[in-house]
C-alpha positions in Angstrom: -61.0 6.7 -39.7 -61.2 9.9 -41.8 -63.5 12.5 -40.4 -65.4 14.8 -42.8 -66.8 18.0 -41.3 -70.6 18.2 -41.6 -70.6 21.5 -43.5 -68.1 20.2 -46.0 -70.3 17.2 -46.6 -73.3 19.4 -47.2 -71.3 21.5 -49.6 -70.3 18.4 -51.6 -73.9 17.1 -51.6 -75.2 20.4 -52.8 -72.6 20.6 -55.5 -73.6 17.1 -56.8 -77.3 18.1 -56.6 -76.6 21.3 -58.5 -74.6 19.4 -61.2 -77.3 16.9 -61.6 -79.9 19.6 -62.0 -77.9 21.4 -64.5 -77.4 18.1 -66.6 -81.1 17.5 -66.4 -81.9 21.0 -67.6 -79.5 20.6 -70.6 -81.0 17.2 -71.4 -84.5 18.6 -71.3 -83.4 21.5 -73.5 -81.8 19.2 -76.0 -84.8 17.0 -76.2 -87.0 20.1 -76.9 -84.6 21.2 -79.5 -84.4 17.9 -81.3 -88.3 17.7 -81.2 -88.3 21.1 -82.9 -86.0 19.9 -85.6 -88.1 16.8 -86.3 -91.3 18.8 -86.3 -89.9 21.2 -88.8 -88.6 18.3 -90.9 -92.0 16.3 -90.7 -94.0 19.5 -91.5 -91.7 20.2 -94.5 -92.1 16.6 -95.8 -95.9 16.9 -95.3 -96.0 20.1 -97.4 -93.8 18.5 -100.1 -96.1 15.5 -100.3 -99.3 17.4 -100.4 -98.0 19.7 -103.2 -96.6 16.8 -105.1 -99.9 14.9 -105.0 -102.0 17.9 -105.9 -99.7 18.8 -108.8 -99.6 15.1 -110.1 -103.4 14.9 -110.0 -103.8 17.9 -112.3 -102.9 17.1 -116.0 -102.9 20.9 -116.6 -100.3 21.5 -114.0 -98.1 18.7 -115.1 -98.3 19.8 -118.7 -97.5 23.5 -117.7 -94.5 22.4 -115.6 -93.0 19.5 -117.4 -94.1 20.3 -121.0 -92.2 23.6 -121.0 -88.8 25.0 -119.9 -90.4 25.8 -116.6 -89.4 22.2 -115.6 -85.8 23.5 -115.3 -86.8 26.3 -113.0 -88.7 23.8 -110.8 -85.9 21.3 -110.8 -83.1 23.8 -110.0 -85.0 26.2 -107.6 -84.7 23.9 -104.6 -80.9 24.0 -104.9 -81.0 27.8 -104.9 -83.1 27.7 -101.7 -80.6 25.3 -100.1 -77.6 27.6 -101.0 -79.3 30.7 -99.7 -80.2 29.1 -96.4 -76.8 27.4 -96.0 -74.6 30.5 -96.7 -77.0 33.2 -95.6 -78.5 31.8 -92.4 -76.6 34.1 -90.1 -77.8 37.2 -92.0 -81.5 36.2 -92.2 -84.1 36.8 -89.6 -85.8 33.9 -88.1 -89.0 34.7 -90.0 -87.1 34.9 -93.3 -85.3 31.5 -92.6 -88.7 29.9 -91.8 -90.2 31.4 -95.0 -87.4 30.1 -97.1 -87.6 26.7 -95.6 -91.4 26.4 -96.4 -90.8 27.8 -99.9 -88.1 25.2 -100.4 -90.5 22.4 -99.2 -93.2 23.7 -101.6 -90.9 23.8 -104.6 -89.6 20.5 -103.8 -93.3 19.2 -104.0 -93.5 20.6 -107.5 -90.3 18.9 -108.5 -91.1 15.6 -107.0 -94.5 15.4 -108.6 -92.6 14.0 -111.7 -92.1 10.6 -109.9 -95.8 9.9 -110.4 -95.1 9.9 -114.1 -92.5 7.3 -113.7 -93.7 5.0 -110.8 -96.9 3.6 -109.6 -98.6 5.3 -106.6 -98.6 2.0 -104.7 -94.9 1.5 -105.1 -94.2 5.1 -104.2 -96.1 4.7 -100.9 -94.5 1.4 -100.1 -91.0 2.7 -100.6 -91.9 5.8 -98.7 -92.8 3.9 -95.6 -89.7 1.7 -95.9 -87.5 4.7 -96.2 -89.2 6.4 -93.3 -88.6 3.3 -91.1 -84.9 3.2 -92.2 -84.5 6.9 -91.5 -86.1 6.7 -88.1 -84.0 3.8 -87.1 -80.7 5.4 -88.2 -81.6 8.9 -86.8 -82.4 7.2 -83.4 -79.0 5.5 -83.6 -77.2 8.7 -84.3 -79.0 10.4 -81.3 -78.4 7.7 -78.9 -75.0 6.1 -79.7 -71.9 7.1 -77.6 -69.7 6.4 -80.6 -68.2 9.4 -82.2 -69.4 9.4 -85.9 -67.5 12.6 -86.9 -64.8 10.6 -88.5 -67.2 9.3 -91.1 -68.3 12.8 -92.3 -65.6 13.4 -94.8 -65.9 9.9 -96.1 -69.7 10.3 -96.6 -69.3 13.6 -98.3 -66.8 12.2 -100.7 -69.3 9.5 -101.4 -72.0 12.1 -102.2 -69.6 13.8 -104.6 -68.8 10.5 -106.2 -72.6 9.7 -106.7 -73.1 13.1 -108.3 -70.2 12.5 -110.8 -71.5 8.9 -111.5 -75.0 10.2 -112.1 -73.8 12.8 -114.5 -71.8 10.2 -116.4 -74.8 7.9 -116.5 -76.8 10.5 -118.3 -74.6 9.9 -121.3 -74.1 6.1 -120.8 -77.6 5.3 -119.8 -76.4 2.1 -118.2 -78.9 0.1 -116.1 -76.0 -1.6 -114.3 -74.4 1.7 -113.3 -77.8 3.0 -112.2 -78.2 0.1 -109.9 -74.8 0.6 -108.4 -75.4 4.3 -107.9 -78.8 3.6 -106.2 -77.4 0.9 -103.9 -74.4 3.0 -102.9 -76.7 6.0 -102.5 -78.9 4.1 -99.9 -75.8 3.2 -97.9 -74.4 6.7 -98.1 -77.6 8.5 -97.0 -78.3 6.0 -94.3 -74.9 6.8 -92.9 -75.5 10.5 -93.3 -78.8 10.3 -91.4 -77.0 9.0 -88.3 -74.0 11.3 -88.7 -76.1 14.4 -89.3 -78.3 13.6 -86.4 -75.4 13.3 -84.1 -74.0 16.6 -85.5 -77.2 18.5 -84.9 -77.2 17.1 -81.3 -73.6 18.1 -80.7 -74.0 21.7 -81.8 -76.9 22.3 -79.4 -76.1 24.8 -76.7 -78.4 25.8 -73.8 -76.9 29.2 -73.9 -78.1 30.1 -77.4 -80.7 32.8 -77.6 -84.1 32.1 -79.1 -83.1 33.4 -82.6 -79.9 31.3 -82.8 -81.7 28.2 -81.5 -84.6 28.7 -84.0 -82.0 29.0 -86.9 -80.2 25.8 -85.7 -83.5 24.0 -85.7 -84.4 25.1 -89.2 -80.9 24.1 -90.6 -81.0 20.8 -88.7 -84.4 20.1 -90.2 -83.2 21.1 -93.7 -80.2 18.7 -93.4 -82.3 15.7 -92.3 -85.1 16.6 -94.9 -82.4 16.3 -97.6 -81.1 13.0 -96.1 -84.6 11.5 -96.2 -85.5 12.8 -99.7 -82.3 11.4 -101.1 -82.7 8.1 -99.3 -86.2 7.9 -100.6 -85.3 8.6 -104.2 -82.4 6.0 -104.1 -84.8 3.4 -102.6 -87.4 4.3 -105.3 -84.9 3.8 -108.0 -84.2 0.4 -106.6 -87.6 -0.9 -105.7 -90.2 1.3 -107.4 -92.4 -0.2 -109.9 -92.1 1.8 -113.1 -95.2 2.6 -115.2 
């Protein structure tokens, strides 16, 4: 019978205890980080929704924005904010990154107010809650699955590029059949991206990040999931929204 010295047994037990404590600390830190990401995202969506509703309820605002060249500024400005945050996040202070995120969410509200001109309020609300349920389910899957989803990243990004090209082409063709295909494919692509991006945000978390780096990661994670949700919502709205 093998004999293990008592002090060696204690050392091994202490090592296991220390390892378990470290894993628990990382897990708690990850949960706190993901909660921060979701809080940023939810707050951004709330700001977007409030501004969209307030703008749509004002005939004057709608006329000023969508009855003039200002509509192009409102439509293109969100892309500018995304590019600045994506490529300049390392050079920005945490406060500046937060400010740009909130500004982006606000301008998106102005841009999305146009959907109230095309769809009924009831169908917008219905599609929003359906999209939110789909997003929550896929994000939870991305967070909890043990399957590595990184292999789907390039495929999904190719799908996004294909969607953009098809949408540009359909501007000239105005084909209802192509619009349906684009919307259906878009739902599948952004559902997949929701799971993929959630797992990616989880994977880049590090307990060794300082507060500034952690905050920037949370902001960029929120921006990524925000875009996934908005695009999923818009594709669902094109499929199931009741047009005025």
